[in-house]
N, C-alpha and C positions, 0 to 999 in steps of 0.2 A: 504493499499499500504506499502511496506517495505521501510525503509529509504534508503538502498543501491540502490534500484531501482529509487527512487526519485532523488537521487544524479545523477545517470547515465543518467537520462532523461535531466539533465540540463548541467553537466560538467563531462567530461570523459577523460580529458588529451589528447584530439586529437589536436584541434586547440587552440593555445595559446591565452588566452583572452587579448584583449587590453581594457583598462578602461580609461575613461576621468573624471577628477574631474573638479571643477570650474576653476583651473588655470594650471593643469598639465595633461600630457598623462602618463599612466602607460603601459609599453610595454616590449616585449621580448628583450634581449641584441642582439646587432649586432656587427660585428667585428669592425665597425667604432667607437664603444664606448670605445675602449681600453684606450685611453688617459684620458677620463673622469673618468673612473674607477681607473686608476692609481692616478689621483688627489685625488679622494675620499679615497682610501685605503692606500695611502702613508702617510696620516695624523694621527699622533699618537692618537689625540683625538677621532678619528672615530674608530680606532681598539682597543681601550683601553678595551672595554667590550665584544669584540667578538673574537672567536677563530681564529684570523688571526694575522700574523706578518705584519708590515707595508710593503706595496709593494715597490719594488725597480725598476721594469721594466715593459714594456708592456707585457712580457711573463707571469708575475704574473697576469695581467688582463686577458689574454687569458685563463689561468688556472682557474680563478674564473668563467669566462663565461662558460668554459666547465663543471664546477661543476653545474651551473645553468641548463644547458642542461640535464646533468645526472639525477638530482633530478626530472626534468620534465618527462624525458623518463621513469624513474623508478616508476613514479606516487607517489613519496614520498613528493613532494613539488613543489613550483613554486616561482620564483623570478621575480618581475617587476622591471624595471628601471624607475626612476622618471625623466621625461623629460619636460623641459620648451619648450613649442610649438613654441614660437617665435624664440628662438635662437637654438633649437634642443640640447641644453646642457643637459647632464645627471648630476643631482645634488645629487642623492642618489638612494637607492634601498629600496624595501619593499617586503615581501612575507611571505610564509609559508614553514614549514619543519616538518618532522616527522609525516606526515599524517597517522592516524590510521583509516582506513575505518571501521573497526568492531565496533569502539567506537565513530565514528563521532567527532574526536578531532584532533587538529592540533596546531602547535606552530607558533607564529608570530614573525617576526624579521624585523629590519629596521636600516637604517643608512642614514646620511645626511652630506654633506659638511658643516663644522662649520660656514662659513659665511652666511648660510641660516637658522641657528638655530634661534628659537625665533619668527618666522614669520608665525606660524600656519600651516606650510606645512605638518608636520607629522600628525597632527590632521586630516587634509583634506584627505591625501592619505590613512591613516590607516582606516579612516571611510569607504572609498571606498572599500578597500579590505575586511574589516570585513563584510560589507554588502554582498559582493561577496561570502564570505565563508558561511554565514548563509543562503543566498537564493539560490545560485547556486550549492554549495557543500554540502549543508544540514548539516553543522556542528552543533554540540550541545555545543561544548566547544572549546574555543581558548585560549591557554596559552601563556603567555609572561614570559620570564626569565629576570628579571631586577636586577641591583645592589642595594642592600638594602639601602645604604647610599644615592645614588641618588634619590631613591624612597621616602626616608623620607624628603629630601629637597624639595619634591614637583614637581620634574621634570616630574614625570609620572602620578601622581594622577588624574589630571583632563584631561589628554591627551585623553584617550579613554574609560573612565568609567569601567576600570578593577578593580576587587577586589582581595584581598589576600586570596588565598585558602590554601597556604602552604609556609612555609619559610624553606630554606635549609641553614644549617650553616656548613661551611667547617672548 
């Protein structure tokens, strides 16, 4: 059986997948999430390593959610919101981008409100979406772009068992 056929048998970008971890729900963005995304992306510590300027308005959040919708419709990626089920608060996002079906590879990305850092949340949520990518999307390779200095300080080393394949120097 060909890999593409196997992937299509499991996940084909029709119904957005909702995932549950031990403590969180990973789901599609809704209009009611604008203020939580504004809180997340208005924080300089969050946007420091991603290609976004800090958000200043709810309109910025809506534009971000429109981008989430576009990458899903284009079948180039998907972005989950990380929701605390008891409060319904969105505390971060995680997902995939730059899906290359021909090579069964995808990039992973994630962000989290700083007051939630250091609590094992990203390890928990990323483990769930990585499992999804390998079992439902039939990925062979998942790539993560990280800041080298942060990586060397140990912030990513044990997070999700990734290894360095290549270093880019600018």
